[in-house]
C-alpha positions in Angstrom: 22.3 -10.3 -7.8 21.5 -8.8 -4.4 20.3 -11.6 -2.2 18.4 -9.4 0.3 16.2 -7.8 -2.3 16.1 -10.3 -5.1 16.7 -7.4 -7.6 19.8 -7.1 -9.7 21.8 -3.9 -9.2 21.5 -3.1 -13.0 17.7 -2.7 -12.8 17.5 -1.1 -9.4 16.3 2.2 -10.6 14.6 2.0 -14.0 11.5 4.1 -13.5 9.9 5.4 -16.7 8.3 8.8 -16.9 4.9 7.1 -16.6 5.9 5.4 -13.4 7.5 8.6 -12.0 4.3 10.6 -12.7 2.0 7.9 -11.4 4.1 7.6 -8.2 3.9 11.4 -7.7 0.1 11.4 -7.8 -0.5 8.1 -5.9 -2.6 8.1 -2.7 -3.6 4.4 -3.0 -1.6 1.5 -4.4 -2.2 -2.2 -4.9 0.6 -4.3 -3.6 1.2 -8.0 -4.2 3.9 -10.1 -2.5 5.2 -13.4 -3.9 2.3 -13.6 -6.5 -0.3 -13.4 -3.7 -3.4 -11.3 -3.8 -3.0 -7.6 -4.2 -3.9 -5.4 -1.2 -5.2 -1.9 -1.6 -3.0 0.4 0.6 -2.8 4.1 1.2 0.6 5.5 0.5 2.7 8.6 0.5 5.0 9.4 -2.4 8.5 10.6 -1.4 11.6 10.9 -3.6 10.4 8.7 -6.4 9.1 5.9 -4.1 6.0 5.1 -2.2 5.9 4.9 1.6 3.5 2.4 3.2 2.8 1.7 6.9 1.4 -1.6 8.0 1.0 -3.5 11.3 -1.0 -3.4 14.5 -3.7 -0.7 14.3 -2.8 0.1 10.7 -3.5 -1.4 7.3 -2.8 -5.1 6.7 -0.4 -6.4 3.9 0.7 -9.9 4.9 4.4 -10.5 4.0 5.2 -7.0 2.8 7.3 -6.0 5.8 9.7 -9.0 5.3 9.6 -9.1 1.5 12.5 -8.1 -0.7 10.4 -7.4 -3.8 6.7 -6.8 -4.5 4.5 -5.9 -7.4 2.8 -2.4 -7.3 -0.1 -1.4 -9.4 -1.2 2.3 -9.7 -4.3 3.9 -11.2 -4.6 7.0 -13.3 -6.9 10.0 -13.2 -9.7 8.0 -14.8 -9.6 5.5 -11.9 -8.4 2.6 -14.0 -5.1 0.7 -13.8 -2.4 2.4 -15.8 0.9 0.8 -14.7 2.2 -2.2 -12.8 5.9 -2.3 -11.8 8.2 -4.5 -9.7 9.3 -2.8 -6.5 12.3 -3.1 -4.2 10.9 -3.2 -0.7 13.0 -1.6 2.0 11.9 -1.5 5.6 12.8 1.6 7.5 13.8 0.9 11.1 12.9 3.1 14.1 15.9 5.2 15.1 17.5 5.3 11.6 18.0 8.5 9.8 15.5 7.4 7.1 12.9 6.6 9.8 13.4 10.0 11.5 12.9 11.8 8.1 10.0 9.7 6.6 7.9 8.6 9.6 6.7 12.1 10.6 5.8 12.9 7.0 3.7 9.7 6.7 2.1 10.3 10.1 1.1 13.8 9.2 -0.7 12.5 6.1 -2.5 9.7 7.9 -6.2 10.3 7.8 -8.2 9.9 11.1 -5.0 9.6 13.1 -5.7 9.4 16.9 -3.6 12.3 18.4 -0.6 14.2 17.1 1.8 12.9 14.5 4.6 12.5 17.0 2.5 10.2 19.2 1.6 8.2 16.1 5.3 7.8 15.1 6.1 6.7 18.7 3.2 4.1 18.6 4.5 2.7 15.3 7.9 2.2 16.8 6.7 0.7 20.0 4.2 -1.6 18.5 6.4 -2.9 15.7 4.6 -1.3 12.8 6.4 -1.5 9.5 7.2 1.6 7.5 8.3 0.4 4.1 9.6 2.1 1.0 8.5 0.7 -2.4 11.1 1.8 -5.0 10.7 1.1 -8.8 13.0 -1.7 -9.7 12.5 -3.4 -13.1 10.5 -3.1 -16.2 7.0 -1.6 -15.8 3.9 -3.0 -17.6 1.6 -0.4 -19.1 -0.9 0.3 -21.9 -1.8 -2.6 -24.1 0.5 -4.9 -22.1 -1.7 -4.7 -19.0 -4.3 -7.5 -18.5 -7.6 -6.8 -20.4 -9.8 -8.3 -17.7 -10.8 -6.6 -14.4 -8.9 -8.9 -12.2 -11.8 -8.6 -9.7 -12.0 -11.4 -7.1 -14.4 -12.5 -4.4 -14.0 -10.6 -1.1 -11.6 -12.3 1.3 -12.6 -13.7 4.6 -12.2 -11.3 7.4 -13.1 -11.2 11.1 -14.5 -7.7 10.6 -18.0 -8.6 9.5 -21.4 -7.1 10.4 -24.4 -9.2 10.7 -27.3 -8.0 8.6 -30.4 -7.8 10.7 -34.1 -7.2 9.8 -35.2 -3.6 10.3 -36.8 -2.8 13.7 -40.4 -1.7 13.7 -42.2 0.0 16.5 -45.7 -0.7 15.3 -47.6 -3.0 13.0 -48.3 -1.6 9.6 -51.9 -2.0 8.6 -53.0 -2.3 5.0 -56.3 -0.7 3.9 
């Protein structure tokens, strides 16, 4: 058993054709760490794995950057959940060959990126953003084995909240 990832070497790469196809088409994934709540994250498929960037100024996924394993759920063309699989989480470090290959690809696909991709990659490295690879590692759950319920939950508390105000009126409306 590998201590750093929590995944045995025998099940390190056990992706099924369903997982492979779902990963290829993924733009959004739901990731859960240590049985916690799942976070919806934008992702980029690359070489049979998903790349996700989190950190300051990017999406939030508490615990993912330091995790060894996570649970990933992907949806199908119909918008519903089709597969959930355990993932080996590997953090790509700035300056490594993996970072130099993957970070520009992820930055180029980032929607609403402020500035060129090279500047975004430099900001990720400088601000300590985490670029992680989620690789299939273990037995996937699909079809009838998936939970039958929606798994919907109440919105989480967040500091990003807008107060709802009454509409502004310039004049008094008279009834006839």
